[in-house]
C-alpha positions as CSV (number, residue, x, y, z in Angstrom):
1,M,95.8,111.4,113.8
2,I,97.9,114.3,112.6
3,N,99.1,114.8,109.7
4,Q,102.2,116.8,109.6
5,V,106.0,116.4,110.4
6,Y,106.3,119.8,111.9
7,S,104.0,121.5,114.4
8,S,102.7,125.0,112.8
9,K,104.9,126.7,115.0
10,I,107.9,125.3,113.7
11,L,107.3,125.9,110.1
12,F,106.5,129.6,111.2
13,W,109.2,130.5,112.8
14,S,111.7,128.2,110.8
15,K,110.2,129.9,107.7
16,V,110.3,133.6,109.6
17,I,114.4,132.8,110.0
18,S,114.6,131.7,106.3
19,T,113.1,135.0,105.2
20,L,116.0,136.4,107.2
21,L,118.9,134.1,105.8
22,L,117.7,135.2,102.3
23,P,119.8,137.6,101.0
24,Y,122.9,136.3,102.6
25,Y,122.8,132.8,101.0
26,S,121.6,134.7,98.0
27,F,124.0,136.4,97.1
28,F,126.5,133.5,97.4
29,N,124.8,131.7,95.5
30,L,125.2,134.0,92.3
31,F,128.6,133.1,92.1
32,R,128.3,129.7,92.8
33,K,128.8,127.6,89.1
34,K,126.1,125.8,88.4
35,Y,125.8,121.8,86.7
36,L,123.4,120.1,85.2
37,L,123.0,116.4,86.2
38,G,124.6,115.0,83.1
39,H,126.8,116.7,82.0
40,F,129.6,115.4,84.3
41,T,130.9,112.2,86.2
42,V,129.0,112.0,89.2
43,K,132.2,110.8,92.0
44,T,131.0,111.2,95.1
45,I,127.6,111.6,97.0
46,L,126.5,112.6,100.3
47,V,123.7,111.1,101.9
48,T,122.8,113.0,105.3
49,E,120.6,111.6,107.9
50,Y,122.2,112.2,110.9
51,H,118.9,111.9,113.6
52,R,117.9,107.6,114.7
53,I,118.6,104.5,113.2
54,G,114.7,104.4,112.6
55,D,115.4,106.9,110.1
56,I,118.7,105.8,108.4
57,L,116.8,101.8,108.0
58,M,113.7,103.7,106.4
59,I,116.3,105.2,103.6
60,I,117.9,101.6,102.6
61,P,115.8,101.9,98.9
62,A,117.2,104.8,98.4
63,L,120.8,104.2,99.6
64,T,120.7,101.4,97.3
65,S,119.4,103.2,94.6
66,L,121.4,105.6,94.7
67,R,124.4,102.6,94.5
68,K,123.1,100.5,91.6
69,T,122.0,104.0,89.3
70,F,125.8,104.9,90.1
71,P,127.9,102.2,90.4
72,E,131.3,104.1,89.5
73,S,130.4,106.8,92.4
74,R,132.0,106.6,96.2
75,L,128.6,107.4,98.1
76,I,129.3,109.0,101.8
77,L,126.5,108.7,104.4
78,L,126.4,111.0,107.4
79,C,125.0,109.3,110.5
80,S,124.6,109.6,113.9
81,K,127.1,107.7,116.0
82,S,124.1,105.1,117.3
83,A,123.3,104.4,114.1
84,R,126.9,103.7,113.1
85,P,127.8,100.5,114.0
86,L,124.4,99.4,111.6
87,A,125.1,101.0,108.6
88,E,128.8,99.6,108.9
89,N,127.4,96.3,109.0
90,L,124.3,96.3,106.1
91,N,126.7,98.0,104.5
92,L,124.5,101.0,103.1
93,A,127.9,102.8,101.8
94,D,131.2,103.4,100.3
95,E,131.9,105.7,103.6
96,I,130.4,106.1,106.8
97,I,130.5,109.3,109.1
98,S,129.4,109.3,112.6
99,V,128.5,113.6,113.9
100,K,127.2,114.7,116.8
101,V,124.5,117.0,115.9
102,P,123.3,120.1,117.7
103,W,119.9,120.4,117.2
104,T,119.3,116.2,116.7
105,E,121.0,116.8,121.0
106,W,119.4,119.3,121.5
107,R,122.4,121.1,122.6
108,W,122.6,125.5,121.6
109,S,125.9,126.7,122.0
110,L,127.3,128.4,119.2
111,S,130.6,126.6,119.2
112,R,128.9,122.9,118.1
113,W,126.6,125.2,115.4
114,V,130.3,126.6,115.0
115,R,132.4,122.8,114.7
116,M,129.4,121.7,112.7
117,W,130.8,124.5,110.0
118,I,133.6,123.3,110.2
119,F,133.1,120.0,109.9
120,A,131.0,120.7,106.3
121,R,133.6,122.6,105.2
122,K,136.0,119.9,105.8
123,L,133.3,117.3,104.1
124,S,133.5,120.1,101.5
125,K,137.3,119.1,101.0
126,K,135.8,115.9,99.5
127,G,134.3,117.3,96.2
128,I,130.8,116.3,96.8
129,D,128.9,116.3,93.3
130,L,125.8,114.8,94.4
131,A,124.2,115.7,97.9
132,F,120.8,115.0,99.8
133,D,118.9,115.2,102.9
134,F,115.1,113.4,102.9
135,K,113.9,116.3,106.4
136,G,113.1,118.9,105.5
137,D,114.9,121.0,108.8
138,L,116.2,124.3,107.7
139,R,119.2,123.5,110.2
140,N,119.9,120.9,107.8
141,S,119.7,122.5,104.8
142,W,122.1,124.8,105.9
143,F,124.8,122.2,106.8
144,L,124.3,121.0,103.5
145,W,124.9,123.5,101.9
146,H,128.0,124.5,103.2
147,T,129.6,121.1,102.2
148,N,129.6,122.9,99.0
149,P,127.7,119.9,96.3
150,K,127.2,121.2,92.7
151,I,123.5,119.7,92.8
152,S,121.5,119.1,96.1
153,Y,118.6,117.7,96.4
154,G,116.2,118.8,99.0
155,Y,113.1,119.8,100.7
156,A,112.2,123.2,101.4
157,T,109.2,122.5,103.8
158,T,110.7,124.3,106.7
159,G,111.9,126.7,104.2
160,G,116.0,127.7,102.8
161,E,115.1,126.5,98.9
162,Y,118.4,128.5,98.2
163,F,120.2,126.0,100.5
164,F,119.8,123.3,97.8
165,T,120.0,123.3,93.8
166,N,117.0,121.4,93.0
167,A,114.5,122.2,96.2
168,H,111.0,120.0,96.5
169,L,107.8,120.3,98.2
170,M,107.1,117.5,101.0
171,N,104.1,115.5,101.5
172,Q,103.9,115.5,105.0
173,G,101.3,112.6,105.2
174,S,103.7,110.2,102.8
175,H,105.9,107.8,104.7
176,Q,109.5,108.5,105.5
177,S,111.1,106.5,103.0
178,T,108.4,107.5,100.6
179,R,109.5,111.0,100.5
180,A,113.0,109.7,100.2
181,N,112.9,107.5,97.3
182,T,110.8,110.8,96.0
183,L,114.4,113.2,95.8
184,V,116.9,109.8,94.3
185,K,113.8,109.6,92.4
186,N,114.2,113.2,90.7
187,A,117.8,112.8,90.7
188,G,117.4,109.7,88.1
189,C,117.2,107.1,90.1
190,S,114.5,104.1,89.6
191,L,113.7,102.1,92.4
192,N,112.6,98.9,93.1
193,E,108.4,99.2,93.6
194,N,109.0,95.8,95.9
195,N,111.2,97.0,98.6
196,I,109.2,94.7,101.4
197,S,111.8,91.9,102.9
198,K,110.8,88.2,102.2
199,T,109.5,87.5,105.5
200,N,110.6,84.8,107.6
201,I,109.2,82.1,109.3
202,N,110.6,81.4,112.9
203,T,107.7,79.4,114.2
204,N,110.4,77.8,117.3
205,G,111.2,81.6,117.4
206,A,110.5,83.8,120.7
207,I,108.2,86.2,120.6
208,V,110.1,89.8,121.0
209,F,109.2,92.2,123.5
210,H,111.3,96.0,122.4
211,N,110.0,98.5,124.9
212,G,112.7,101.4,124.3
213,A,111.8,104.2,122.9
214,T,113.7,107.9,122.5
215,D,111.2,110.0,123.9
216,P,108.8,108.5,126.9
217,R,105.5,109.6,125.1
218,R,105.9,106.9,122.5
219,S,106.3,104.3,124.9
220,W,104.1,102.1,126.1
221,P,103.4,101.4,130.0
222,V,105.2,98.7,131.6
223,V,102.3,97.6,133.5
224,H,100.6,96.7,130.4
225,W,103.0,94.8,129.4
226,V,103.7,93.1,131.7
227,K,100.1,92.3,131.8
228,L,100.8,91.4,127.9
229,A,103.2,88.9,129.3
230,R,101.8,86.8,131.3
231,L,98.5,86.1,128.8
232,L,101.3,85.7,126.3
233,S,104.0,83.7,128.5
234,V,100.8,80.7,129.0
235,K,101.6,79.4,126.0
236,H,103.9,80.9,124.0
237,K,108.2,81.7,124.4
238,V,108.6,85.0,125.3
239,S,111.9,87.6,124.6
240,V,112.3,90.7,126.6
241,I,115.8,93.2,125.5
242,K,117.8,94.3,128.3
243,L,117.9,98.3,127.3
244,P,117.7,101.0,129.7
245,E,114.2,101.8,129.1
246,S,113.4,97.8,130.2
247,E,115.0,97.6,133.9
248,A,111.7,98.8,135.6
249,L,110.0,96.5,133.2
250,I,112.4,93.2,133.9
251,K,112.7,93.7,137.7
252,Q,109.0,93.6,138.0
253,L,109.1,90.5,135.2
254,K,111.7,88.9,137.3
255,D,109.3,89.6,140.9
256,E,106.9,88.4,140.0
257,G,108.1,85.2,138.6
258,I,106.6,85.8,135.0
259,G,108.1,83.0,133.0
260,V,110.4,85.0,130.1
261,Q,113.5,85.0,128.9
262,Y,115.7,88.0,128.5
263,F,118.5,89.5,125.8
264,E,121.6,91.4,125.7
265,G,123.8,92.3,123.2
266,S,124.7,95.2,120.8
267,I,122.6,96.2,117.6
268,I,124.5,94.0,115.4
269,D,124.1,90.7,117.8
270,F,120.5,91.6,118.2
271,K,120.0,92.2,114.6
272,N,121.5,88.5,114.1
273,W,119.6,87.0,116.9
274,L,116.0,88.4,116.2
275,K,116.2,86.8,112.2
276,N,115.3,83.7,114.2
277,Q,112.7,84.7,116.3
278,Q,108.8,85.3,115.1
279,C,108.0,88.6,115.6
280,I,108.5,91.7,117.5
281,I,106.1,93.7,119.3
282,S,107.4,97.2,120.3
283,P,106.1,101.1,120.5
284,D,107.0,103.5,117.6
285,S,111.0,103.0,116.9
286,M,113.5,101.6,116.0
287,A,113.0,97.8,116.5
288,G,110.1,97.6,114.8
289,H,112.2,99.2,111.7
290,L,115.3,96.6,111.5
291,A,112.9,93.6,112.1
292,A,110.8,94.7,109.0
293,H,114.0,95.4,107.0
294,I,115.3,91.2,107.9
295,G,112.0,89.6,107.5
296,I,110.3,89.9,110.6
297,P,106.5,90.4,111.1
298,A,106.0,93.8,113.6
299,I,103.3,94.2,115.9
300,S,103.9,98.4,116.1
301,I,102.2,100.0,119.0
302,F,101.6,103.8,117.8
303,G,99.2,106.5,119.9
304,S,98.4,109.8,118.3
305,Q,101.4,109.9,116.1
306,N,100.1,108.8,112.0
307,P,101.3,105.3,111.4
308,K,101.4,105.8,107.8
309,Q,104.3,108.1,108.1
310,T,106.5,105.5,110.1
311,H,105.2,102.8,110.7
312,P,107.4,99.5,109.6
313,V,107.7,98.0,105.7
314,N,106.7,94.8,106.2
315,N,104.2,92.2,104.4
316,L,102.5,90.6,108.2
317,G,103.2,93.7,110.0
318,T,100.4,95.0,112.5
319,I,99.9,98.7,113.5
320,I,97.9,98.8,116.8
321,R,96.5,102.3,117.4
322,P,94.3,103.5,120.2
323,D,90.5,102.4,120.1
324,S,89.5,106.8,119.5
325,I,90.9,109.9,118.6
326,C,92.6,111.7,120.8
327,E,91.2,114.5,122.9
328,H,94.1,114.3,126.0
329,Q,96.1,117.5,127.3
330,S,99.3,117.0,125.7
331,D,102.6,118.2,126.1
332,H,103.9,117.6,123.1
333,W,101.4,118.5,119.4
334,R,102.0,114.8,117.8
335,L,102.5,112.9,120.8
336,C,100.4,111.7,123.6
337,K,101.6,109.2,127.1
338,S,97.9,109.1,127.3
339,C,96.6,107.8,123.8
340,M,99.4,105.1,124.0
341,E,98.0,103.6,127.7
342,S,94.8,103.5,126.4
343,I,95.9,101.0,124.3
344,S,95.3,97.5,126.3
345,S,97.1,94.5,127.1
346,E,94.4,92.4,125.6
347,K,94.8,94.2,121.9
348,V,98.2,93.7,121.4
349,F,97.4,90.1,122.6
350,N,94.2,89.6,120.3
351,A,96.2,90.9,117.3
352,T,99.7,89.2,118.4
353,I,97.8,85.6,118.3
354,N,96.0,86.5,115.5
355,L,99.5,87.2,114.0
356,L,100.6,83.8,114.8
357,S,97.7,82.4,113.6
358,R,98.6,83.9,110.0
359,L,102.8,82.4,110.2
360,K,101.4,79.6,110.8
361,T,99.4,79.6,107.7
362,D,101.5,81.1,105.6
């Protein structure tokens, strides 16, 4: 299992760019007033997490801690458009702003970068006192600097330590939620050591299939899902979430007459419906993190990526990995389609039955 968030190639080139930018931003830092936390009233806090919905769910403990530590402050959360409805529904911040970021959407035009710079300058008008970015991405760090916070915390993993007043080294092997918690703790926040939601036992609910993944190399093959549905539906209620990625799966299930149910709705509808189900089976994606947040056991299928970095955090959750270390030829430094294919339906079936038996005894 690769124990890094960023590839060696990305680290190399980002640090080259960081070195080139160093004189320019270091010069302007000379004219920025220096502040000490505790010597002024924190009125506005900015947190940037505009990548994926699952990323938002993993920083909830950090957001909760910030609100408890600075109860009189206004917390602003910057997130992606897809994450905003859920963030609002969960009341994660006082102000939630969605934004399209060129480097998360793989759009590299200069005009989009200029718009991000303009947007950062607009945010600076809000008078940001304290700011956090948990990614360690040079581009995120660049954006945060332009919001002009009095004090900022972030990781200089890809360089750009001059973009923060308080730059830290990232433990790339730690869980993503832990990395967020570490930064807010360094800002004086206290953390609840037990952030795991109480497990909801719903023995009359369905076993939920959520096969969506942002990258197809994280996906589990349709043929495996179909075989798993055939095995489980003999004695258990199975429900498949209707997604763009599940069209082929649903068609095959219907063609073969396999008796499963289907759910379709918004992410808020999904969250409310999921509360009453037995468990969820999904690849490494948002669905497992949402289930963990609301106390539904998650069975998460991982390929070659390290589950220690992004697994759903819940009491009865199960991680399923390939039987052997990845030796495949892959077009991605961390994700491997062949590793996902190597995980059999029988292995997931046995893990599911084992989980159901534990639910009955708890």
